[in-house]
N, C-alpha and C positions, 0 to 999 in steps of 0.2 A: 265511403266511410273508413275511418282508421281500422275499426274492428274487422270489417268485411275483407279489407285488403290483407290483413295478417292471416285471417282464416283461409283465404284463398292460397296463401303461400304454403300452408301445410296440409290442406285437405286432400290434395292429390297424392300425398306420400303414404297415407294409411287409410284404407276404406272405412267409411262408417258402416256399421250394421244398421238394420232398420230399427230405429229406436224412437222413443217419444221425445217431445221437445224438452220435457223436464229432465229426462235421462241424458239428453244431449248436453244440457248445461252442466249437469253433474259430472259427466265424463270429461268435459273440457276443463272443469275446475279442479277435479280431485283425482283423476286417474288416467283413463285410456290415452289421452293426448297430453298429459301434464309435462312429460319430458321435453316437449317442444318449447314450452315456456321456460322450464327450469334451466335449460342449457343455453339459453339465449342471453348473451351478456348485455344486450341492449334493451331487454324487456324485464321490468320489475314485476313482482307478484301483484302489486296494486293495479298496474296498467293491464296486466293479463286479466284480472278480475273485471276491469272496466270493459274490456273487449267482450268477455262472456256476457255481461249484462246487455251489451248492444245487440246481441243476436235475438231477433224478434221471432215470435211464433208464426207458423204458416197462416193462421187465422188473421194475422195483422196485415197481410199483404193487401195493398189498396187496389181498387178497381171500380168499375161502374156498378150502380145499384143492382142487386140480384133479387129476383122474385122467386117464390116457390114454383117449381115445375119449369118455368120459362128461363130461369137464370137471368142472363143479360140480353136475351133475345127480343125483348119487347119493342125497342126502337125499330128493329127490322120487321117485326110483325105489323107494326103500325105504319110502315112506309116512311118513317122519319129518316132512317138510314137505308141505303141501297146496297145490295150485294156487290154490284160491279165496282163500287168504290171502297170495299172493305179494307184494301191495303192502305188507303188514306185514313180510314178510321183507326187502324192500328197505330199510325203515327200520332193521331190525336190522343190515343191512350197514353202514349209516352209523354206528350206535352202536358197532359192533365195530371197524371198519377206518378210519373217518374220512371226509373229504370227497371222496376219489377212490378208487374201488373197482373191482377187476377181477373179472368174472364170466365163465364160459364155458358156453354151451349146446352141449355136445359140443365141436366144434372152433371154434365161432363165439364170438369174444371180444366182450364188451360192457364198456365203461367207464362206470360210474355217476358222475355229477357232482352234488354236493349243495350246494356253496357258491354262493350267488347271484351272486357276482362272477365265478366261473368260467362260470356259465350265461350271464351277460351277455356275456362275451367270445366265447363260441361264437355267440350271436346276432349280435354285432357283426361277425363274420367271415363271415356268411352270403353277403354279396354279392348279385348280381343273380339268381343261380340256386342257392339253397340245395339241397344234396343230402341226401336222407333215405333210410333203408332202408324197405322196405314194412312197414306196420303188421301186415299178415297176409301172410306169405310164401306161404301156401297159396293165397290169392286171386290173387296175382301169377302163381303157377305155373299155376293153373286157367285164367286168361285167356290165358296163352301157349299152353296146350294147345288152347284153343278158337279161337285166332287172333282174339281180341278186342283192341280198343284197351285198353291197360293202365290208363288213367285217371290223374288228377292225382296220386294217392297212390303210384303204382307206377313212375313215371318221373322222370328228373332232367335237368338240363342244358337245352339249347335246345328239346328236345321238350316238356319240362314248361312252359317259358316260353311256347311257342306256345299251349298249351291255356289256361294261366292268363290270358294277355293276352286271349284270346277270351272268357272268362267274367267278367272283372273287372267290367265295367260292369253286367252283368245280375245278378251274384250278390253283389257286395261293396259296392255303394253303397247306403246306407240308403234314400235317396229312391226309387231304382229298385226295390228289394225291397219298399218300402212299398206298391207296387201290389197286393201279394198279401194285405195285411191283411184286406180284406173277405172274400176267399176262405177264409183261415184262420179268420176269425171265424165264418163260417157253419158250418164243420166243428166248431168248439169248441162252438157252441150245440147241434148234434146230439149231440156226445159227452156234454155235461152232461145232456141228456135221457136218454141211454142209462144214465148213472150213476143217475139218478133212478128208472129202471125196474128197475135191477139191485140196488139196496140191499135188504137183508133187514130184518127187524123191528128189528134192532140198528144199522142204518145201515151195515153192512159189505157190501162188494162182493167177492164171490168172484172170484178170478183177475183182480184189478184190473190187474195188470201186462199181461195180454193185452188187456184193453179199452183201456188207454192206448196199447198198441202199435198197435191198429187205428185209434185216433184219429190218431196221428202218421202212419200209412200213408195214411189217407184225406186228411189235410191235404197230404201230399206229392203225392198223386195230383191234387188240385185245383190245386196250384202248377204241376206238370209238364204236366198234360193238360187242365186247366180243365173237368173233368167228374168226377162222383162214381164211385168204384169200387164203391159199394154195400157198403162195409165193415161198416155197422151193420145191414144188412138180414138177414132170415132167408133161408135158401136158399143157392144156389150161390155167389153173390158174397160173402156174409158168411162162408161156410165157407172160401172161398179166402183171404180176408184173414186169418182165424184161422190157417190153415196157414202163410201167409207169415211171420207174426209168430213162430210157434213154430220155423219153419225157420231164421230169422235167429238166434234164440237158440242153436239147435243148431250152426249154423255157427261162431259165436264160441267156444262151448265146445270143439268139436273142434279148431278152429284153435289154441286155447290149449294143448291137450294135445299137438298136433303141434309146436308151438314148443318144447316141453320134451322133444322126442324127438331121435333122431339123424338125422332128416330123410331116412330111407331112401326115403320116397315119391318123392323126386326121381329114383330109379333104377328102382323098380318099385312097383306099386300095393299098398300095405300094406292090411290089412283096415280100419284106422281111416280111412285116406285114401279108400278105396273108398266107405265110408259118407259121408264128407264130400262127395266128388265127386257122389254121387247126390243129396244134399240141395241142393247148389249147382245141379245140373242143373234141379231143380224150381224153385228160387227165381229163378235168372237167367232160366230159360225163361219163367216167368209174367210176370216184370217186363219183359223185353224185348218180349214180346208186346203189353203195354200201350203201350210206347213206339212200336213199329213201326206198330201200328194207328192211333195218333194222327198219326204222321208221314205215313202214307198218306192219312188223311182231310184233313190240312192241304194236302198236295200236290194232291189232287183239287179242293178248294175254290179253291185258287190258280189252277189251270188253267181252272176254270170261271168265274173272276172273281167268286166268291161269298164270298170270305174277308172277313169283317168286320174293320174296323180295330181293332187292340187285342186281337183274338181269338187264342188260342194264343200268348200273349205270349212264354213261355219258349222253346218249340220254334221259333217263328218267328224269334226272334233268333238261335238257334244255327244254324238252317238257312240264314240269310242270310250267315253268316261263311264266306267262300271258303276260308279256311285250314283249316277243319274238314272232315274226311272223315265219311262216314256212320257209320263205326265210332266216331269221336270223339264225334259227337253222341249216339249211343246210350249210350256209357259215361258221359258227363257227366250225362246225364239219369238214368241208372241210379243214379249216386252220390247225386244230390239225392233221388231217389225212395226209396232204401233206407237211406241212412246214418243217418237220423233214428231208425230202429228201435234202433240200438245206442248212440245218443248223446242225442237229445232225449227219447225215451220214458223212459229211466231217470232223466234229470235232472228231468223233470216229476214223477216219483214221489218223488224226493228233496225237491223243493219241497213236496209234499203232506205228507211226514213232518215237515219242519221247521215247517210251519204248525201241525200238530197239537201239536208239542212246545213251541211258543212262542206261547201265546194272546195275549199283549200285542202282539207283532209282527203277529200276524194281525189283531187289531183295528185297529191303526194302518194296515195295508195296506187293510183293508176300507173304512175311512173315506176314504182317498185315492181309492179306486176309485169309491165312491158319489158323491164330489164331482165327478169328472171324466168318468166313463163312463156314458153313457146306456144303460140296459138295452135300449132299443128301437131304437137307432141303431147302424149298423155302426162298428166300431172302425177307426180310421185311424192313419196315421203321426203326425198332429198330436195325436190323442188320447193316444197313448203318450208323446209328447214331454213331456206335463205330469206324468207319473207317475214322479217321481224316487225315491220310496220303493220303488216296485215294482222298479225297476232295481237299487236297492241291496239289496233283499231277495234277488233272484235271484243277485246277485254273492256275497252272504254264504252262500247255499246251496252255492255251489261250494267253499267252505272245508270243508264237512262232507260233501259229495257230489261230489267232483271226477270228471270224466269218465275220467281215466286217472292212473296214477302217474308217467308220464314223457312227455317229448317226445323224439323221436329225431333225430339228425343224423349226417351223414358229412362232417366238416370237410374242405375241399379244400386245406388247407395244414397244415403242421406247426404245433402250438401248444404252449405251456407252460401247463398247467392244474394248479393246486394244487402247483406245483413239479415236476411230471412232464412229460417230453417225450411228447406224443401225436402219433404220425405221422398224416399226411394219410390219409383214407379209413377211419380207425378208427370203428367203430360206437360212438357216444356217446349215452348216455341222460341227459337232463337231468331231475333228480329234485327239483324244489322241493316235491313232495308232503310231504316230511318236515317242512317248516316251516309247514304250513297251520294247525296248532293249537299253535304254539310261542310261548312267552312272549318269546322273543328278537325276534319280529317283530310280535306282536299283543298289545295290552292285553286282559286277560281273555279269552284265546284260546278257552276252553271255553264261553264265553257267546255265544249266537247274538245278534248285534248289528248289524243292517243299517245303523244310523246311522253306523257306522265308515266307510262308503263315501260318505257324503254330504259335499259340499264345505263346507256351512255347518252349524254347530252340532255338529260332531264334535270330540271331544277326542282322537281317535285320532291318533298320529303318522303321518306319511306312510309308507305301506307300500312296500317295494321293489317296483317294477313287474315284476320277474322272479320273484316268489314265486307270484302267482296268475295263471296264464295258461291258462284252460280251453280256449281255442281256438288256442293258440300265439300268436305275434306275428310281425310282419314279413311279408315277401312270401310266406311259406309258411303263413300263417294259414289256418285251416279255411275252405274256400270256401263252405260252407253255413252259416256262423255267423249271418248275418242272418236266414235263414229259421228257424233253431233258436230264436233269441231271440224272434222274433215269435210262434212257437207257444207259447213259455213265457209271454210277456206276455199274449197274448189268452186263453190257457187259464186262467191264474190269475184274470184279471178275471171271466170268465164263471162259473168255479167258485165264487168267493167271493160273487158276486151271488146265487147260488142256495143255497149250503151254508156251514155252519160246519164246519170240519174239526177233529175231536177225536181225541186219542190214546186208545187202549184199554190202553196200558201206557206206562211211562216208559222203554222200551227206547231206548238212544241210537242214532244213525245207524250202521249197519253196511253194509259193501259186500263184494261178491264180485268177484274178479278173473277175467275171461275175455277176455284181451287188453285190453279196456277194463273199466271198473268199472261195476257195477250194484248198486242197493240189494238187500239180502237181503230176499226176499219170503216170505210175505205181509207187507205193512206193517201195523203195529198201529194202524190208523186207522179212523175211521168218519165218515160224512157225515150231518150233521144239517141238515134242510131249514130255511131261514130263513122259509118261508111258514107 
């Protein structure tokens, strides 16, 4: 709309205070923002007044019917809609109600934003300390109960900024994270060997998603603790890794179900939350045991003067930061250790499926890898810097296998989005997911085409940078992004050096929603040895 476009042009220049809808209109017409209209040679007072009249109140935002107590949850309670396809239901909301939609999980209101220009405006108002709701409210609740540090994803304001500043150098700078390439490469080689042992006579790996989960867990262990967890071994250590991978899957499934509940677990322990709580006790207990054992070993080596330079790089860095408490160090390490199970592992599976469905792209990637990657030498930061098609391939996979259907924000000032007044503190879901395979933004959107992301030789028009944001953007970007990308790059190099990935059917990419998105398994793929 004409009004919303002009409002977007000036809203980021001067913050709104938290004001009522009536006051908003009055300020726009007569005072606080009036100079923006008066000094524009192309805007007359009558047109400015028309724009103000077009700003609609929060209560006018359209959406599915809301009931007392349940909100918009009734179709899910009746089984008419299913949680695993919630990401598709979000797209249906856009088709039915437009670019701004109101949804209610019980009494909790969520505003969905689909227009990239509105999404851009929210990001541009993030400021120094963007506020977000917790991805998993159940995790935040559990950590409070256990008196744990809540971690980067569950806090806001200056508390968040303190933690973010402490990990920025170690986790977000490519050259710093590049230190871990050889460690991740060593795990990738082990994982490829495990796949070679696990393939049946048809090249199929049973429970591939669990093997890939153990791969990512072992890689995270090497980065955090610089020692093997024994994830691929037979016996107790391998069994523990297997159970941790399964526990993580169960945690996200139960968290998704509780998100679509009335959240009664906040007042008493419901049967479903009791089950989730027990699984979290196991998962966090085992993970924190790994962390504390390594911290104790590091402290002992330091006291005895036997700590080798560069050893225990990640934990040494965190423990050297005076602003971090022991609880902070544990929860930051816990996030790096465990988050890849719900993000990197399913993304790697998505890459394998896209390889199998697109043999020409696979051949192109294989040729690039064989040109630049020595099968017998460790992969480094400089190795990967030469593999531009690899990076484009991974980026294109995110169009077909995104990590999530939304990014969440709690704007800290009143905004006008899509022509509606959005009060400060409203839970806003940014949903560019709906555009990932849209002709409006991509040429031949159903075609898997990594070349569209290459700077040279691409006929693709420039894509709006707010459409594909798998790790979010800005200061609240995923802290583990670099580690995840490195696992993907190294994993694809070592896999394609050893195998050709073939499809056992032409089944298109499908995902299931469980707070985040994961490929529907088992994947219809097989591994054909190149030897």
